[in-house]
N, C-alpha and C positions, 0 to 999 in steps of 0.2 A: 733289206726289203722283206717285209712280213707277208706271208701267204697263209691264211688260216681259214678253214671252213667251219661251219657250224658242226659241233660234235654231237652226234646222236648215236648212242651205242658206241661201237668201236669205229664208226665211219666218220670221215670228214666230208661234209656235203655243202652244196649251195652254189648259186650262180656267182661267179667272181665279181666283186663290187669294189671299186677303188675307195680307199681312204686317203684324203688329202689334208695336208697341214693347213691350219687356219692362218699361220704366219706368212708362208710364202707360196701356198698352193701346190707344193710338190707332192708327188704320190708317195705316201708312207708305206703302202702295201695294199693287199687285197684281202677281202674276207668273203665267206660264202653266205649269201642271202637266200633264205628258204621260205617256203609257203606253208599252207595248212597241211598238206600230206605229211611233210616232215615233222611239223609240230604235233600232229596226231600220233605219229609214231613215237615221238619223244614222250608224250603223255602216257602212252601205253606202256613203254618201257619203265617209266618211273612208277606207275601204279603196280606193275607186275613185280618190281624190285622191292617194294615197300616191306613185305614180310621178312625178306632176308636182310635188308639194310637195317631195319629196326633191331634185329637180333645180333648185329655185329658186336663182338665183345668190346667193352669200353677201352681196353688196352689197344685194340686195333684202331679204333676211332682216334684215340689220343695220339698214337704213333703217326697216323696219317696227317693230323693237324700239325704236329711238330715237324714232320718231314717237309710239308709245304712251307712252313715258316723258314726252315733252314735253306731251302732252295731260293726263296725270295731274297733272303739276306745275301746269299752268294751271288745272285744276279742283280743286285741293287742298281748298279750303274746302267746296265742294259735296260732294265724296266723303267727307270727314271727317264732315260733317253727316249723311250717310246712315248711316254706321257708328254714330253716336251714337243715331240714331232707331231703326234696325232691330235692333241687337244690344245697345244700352245701353253701348257702349264709352265711357268718359270721354273728353272732347274732346281732351285732351292726348295720350292714347294713340291716339285715332283719327287725329290729325294725323301722329303718328309712323308709324303703319301706312301711311298714304298716301305719305309720303316714302320708306319702304322699298319699297313697291310700285314706285315710279318707279325707284329705285336698282337693284332686282332686274332690271328690263328693261334698264337701262344696262349692268349687269354681263354680262348675256347677250349684248348687242351687242358688248362687248369681246372675247368669245370668238371672234367671227367675223373680227376683224382680227388675231388672233394666228396664228402659224404653225400649219399643220395637218399632221399626220403626222410620223413620225420615220424617220430612216435608221438601219439596223442594220448593223454590220460583220459580214460573213459569212466573211471569210477567217481567222477564228479556227479554223475547221474547214477542212482541206485541200480538201474538196469545194466550198468556197465561193469558191475563187480565180476571179476573173473574174465574180462574181455580185454583184448589188446587192439589198439587202433594204429594203423600205419598209412601214410600217404606218400606216394611216389608220383613223379611226372613221367608221362609217356608221350612219344611223338604223335603228332596229329596226322601225318601223311604227306603226300607230295606237296611241295611249296613252289609256287610260281614266283620267282624273284625278278622283278623288273628294275633295272639299274639305270641311273642317269649318266650323262657324259662327264660331269664335272669331277667326280671322284670314282673313276671306273674300276680301280682296284679296291680301295678301302670300303666304299659303300657296297660293293659286291661282297667283299669279305664279311661285312657285318650281317649279311643275310646267309651266306654260304657256310661260314665257320660254325655259327650256332646250330644251323640245320644239321651239319655233319655230326656235331656233338650230340644232338638229340636223337639222331637216327632217322631223319626225314630225307627222302630223295628230293632233289632240286632240279627244276627246269629254269635255267638262267637265261634271261633275255637282256642282252646289252643294248645300249643306245647306239643308233647308227653312227653318230659322230665319234664314238669311242669303242667301236666294236672290236678293233684289233687288241686293245688293252684288256678288255673283259674276256675275250676269247683266249688270250694268252694266260690269264689267270686260270681259266678252266683247263687249259692244257697242262698247266703245272699241277693242278689237283689230280687230274686223271693220271698223269705220269707218275705221281707219288703213290698210286695204288688204290684209288677210290674203288669201292666195290662196284661190281657190274650193275648198271642202272642207277647208281647213286647220283650222277650228275649228267644232265643233258644241257648243252650250251647252244641256244637257238637264236641266231640273228634273223629277225623277221620283221615285216612291216607291222605298224600299229594295229591294223585290223585283225591280224592273226593273233597277236598277243591278247587283244580284247576278247576274241572268241575263246582263247585258252582260259582266260580268267573265269569264264562262265561254265567251263567244262566240269562235269561232276567228278572227274578223276583228280582234279586239283582240290586239295583240302584247305589251302591257305594262299592268299595273295599278299606278297610283301612288295610294296611299291614305294619308290622314291622318285620324285619328279614334280611336275607342275600341278598346282591345285586343280586346274580344269580337268586334266586327265585323271588325276587321282580320285576326285569325287565322282567322276563318271564311272570308273571301275567299281567304286564302292556301291553305286546304285545298281550296276549290272550284276554284281556278286553279293547281293544283299544278304543271302543266307550263309555265306562263307565267312570264315575268319579272315579279316583284312587288316593290314597294318599300313598306315599312310604316313610317309615323311614328306611334307610338302614345302611350300615357300615361306618366306619371312621378310620382314623389313626391320631388322634388329636395330635397337637404339643403344647408343653409348651415352650415358648420363654423366656429366662432369659437374660436380658440386664444389662448393666454396673451398673445401679443405683438400681438394685433389692435388696431386703432384702433376702439374701441367706438362712438364717435359715428358714424363712417362705416358700420360694420357694421349698426347699428340702422337708420339711414336706408335703407340698401339692402335690408335684410331686410323692412322694412315695405313698401317699394315692390314688392319681388318676391313677397311673400306676399299682399298685399291689393290690389295694382294690378289693375284690370279684374276685381275680385272673384275673383281667383285662378284665372280661367278660361284658364290658359296651361299647356301640358304641362311647362314647366320653371319654373313658379311655385314659390317656396319653400314647402314643406310642413313639413319637419322642420328644427329648429334644434338643432344639437349643439354644446354649449358646454363648454369646459374648466372644471373645478371651480374653478380659481383666479379666474375671471372670471364664474362663473355667477350669483352673487347680484346683482352689479352689472348684468350684462346683463339679467337678469330684471326688475329694477326699471326700467331704461331702456326695455326693450321693452314692458313693460306700459303705461307712460306714453305711449309713442309710439303704441301701439295705440288707447288711449283718445282720442287727439287726431287720429287718422287721418280725414280728411274722407270721408264716404260719402254715397250717395244719388243725387241728380239728376246724370246723366252730362253734362248740358249746362253745368254749372258748371265753370269752368276749374280750380278748386281740388280738385274731386272726384278722389279716388284710387280708391275702391271704389264702383263703380256697382252696378246690379242684376245678378243672375244672368240667364241667358238666358230663364228662365221660372219660374213659381212651383213646379212640381214639382221642379225642380232645387234651388231654395232649401229646400224642405221636406226633401229628401234630406240636404242639408248640416246642417240643424237636427237631424234625426234622428241623424246620426252624432255630432254634438256631445253630444247627450243620452245616447247609448249610452256614450261615453267617460266622461262625468261619472258616470253610474250605475256604471261599472266601477271608479271610483276616481281618475280624473283630476281635477286641480284646475283649475277655470275661473278664470283670472286676469283676463280682461276679455272683454266682448262676449257672444256667444252668442244674441242675440235676433234674431228675424226679423219683417219686415213685408212681406207680399206676396212679391215676388221679391228683396227686399233682405235680406241677412244682414249684421249688423254685423261689422266686423273682430274676429276672435276669437283669443285666445291661451290655450292650455292647457298645463299642466305634467304631466309623468309620465303620459302616456297609456298604459294597459295594453297589452301587446303583442298580446293576442288580439282587440282591437276593430278595426273597419274603418278608423278614422283612423290606426292604426299599420300597416296592411297594404295599403291600397288608395289610389288617387288620389282625393282629395276633390273636386278641381276647384271649389273654393270658397275664400272668404277666411278660412282657418283655418291657424294656425301651431301646431305642437306643439314644446315646449321640453324638452330633456333634457340632463343633465350627462354628460360623459365624462371619463375620467381623462387621456387624452393623445391624440395623433394616431393612434396605433395602434388604440385603441378606436374612434375616429371612423371610421377606414377600415373596420374590421370592421362597424360599424353601417351604413355606406353600402352595403357589399357584401352585407349580409344582405337587402336589399330585393329584391323580384321585378323591380324596374324599374331602369333605368340610362340616363338621357340625360345630365344634367349634375350636377356637384357644384360648389358655390362654397366656397372656403377663404379665410378671413380670417386671414392670417398675413403676416409680413414675412420669414420665414425661407425662403431659397431651397431649402435641402436638404429641408425639410418639404414645400414646394410640389412639388418633384421627386418626392418619395415618393408624394404623392397622385396625381400624374400617372402614375406607374409602376404603382401598386397598386390604384387605384380601378377598379371594374368599371362603367364608364360610357362614354358616347360622347364626353364632353368635360369638362375640368376648367377652372374659372375661378378664378384666384388673385387675391385682393384685391378681389373683387367678388361680386355675387350670382350664383347659377346661372341666373337668368332672362336673362342677357346672351347675345344671339346676334348674330353678324355674318353678313351674307348672302353673303359671299364665302368663308366658312369651311365645312368639312364639318359637317353637322348630322344627328344621328340617334341611335338608342339601341341597347342590347343587351338581352339577356334578354327580358322581356315588353314592353319598350319598342319592339320592332321590329327591323328590319334594313334595310340600304341607307342611303344618305346623300343628303340634299339639301344646299343651298348650291349656287350656280349651276353652277360648273364640275363639281361632283361629281354633281349631278343629270344634267348633260349626259352624263357617262360612263355613268350608269345607263341612259340612254335611247339609247345607241349601242353598236355592236359593233365591236371591233377586227378589221380584215381585213389579212392579210399579202399582200405582193406580192414575189416573187423573180424577178429578171430576170438572165439570163445575157448578158453583153456579147458581142456577135457580132464 
């Protein structure tokens, strides 16, 4: 049983609040929920600590990051088990998240052993004779990091680790559904020797976080979550530096020359894995007409045989959604699509927070499954004539994080890379593939700014120029 309070300074605070498993409703533990007075104190501590945190030697920041990574690897089984219980993440996915959590901190440590700053030639301009130009990046100040429930370790790590590397204090706000996991992360960082004031972990209601986002002591807001909340925060914090990682309805495109066995395996994993609660989960499958019938048959069979249910079973791919209201929403959207004329090929049933892996064909363009992020284990299947039509359909979406393209043709792959309105293109694999040292983020309603350790570091720092005239 976990008992964790919000950590503000050296104190563990808050009203004890139960965290329950979405799988069986059992109590996983309690965490401390706080209000504005505690958040106000956290902001003050972060602001006061900034001068000393930014001056922490690089060797100490690097040592802290590596210490955290080592602790995470040593506690892999325990931390994965917490994810299974608190958010219903299937155990194989939970272990993978813990591994990436550690890797993200190691990647941030690597930044601190790399050369810092660049020398610029100034004698391209006659006025620059005898002058030297240098540019380094400097921390922006306290970062309010708002983390979602679906990746409470690694998405928090993608904010916290680069901020530590840069020398920015962090006020870390976990999602209520995954507060135990994110507060556990904070405990690990603090116990590894984070400088005084470098990290405050504050579990609080949304209105408190919203007020903090507008507070002048916060230099940057880094938000991952729903588009509705993210864009509201951007409006409220219009004068601040803001990074938004929001939703998506990622497409997997299967063209004539695709390896269908591989494509089906990956589409099932990317669409139904962790009940589709991933912003780059496969939602739309666009298949060339020449392979459409065969793909439909194989995908239907693979959907029927996809293991779902108990997240503690190693074979489970699709566990429960985070709560029953979320599952009811997915069920409602499926029903709306079928009532509108979509053909239900497989699945569609719900039991509590569990929705069966579901495959639909020819979903009408006006229904929510065709327009919005479902964030559930649902795939929609549609035929396209060629790569050009597939690109048009990808670009017609309001969202744009990743697209996956199953093709062996390099020219076609390059065309998708050049023409798709997304943050990333994955060729020969599903769009759910993310590497933590690559830039990651979206366009259009999917947000702006980039994560990926080195890219988040840039978002959290400001370049400063130095010009010196040789005497």
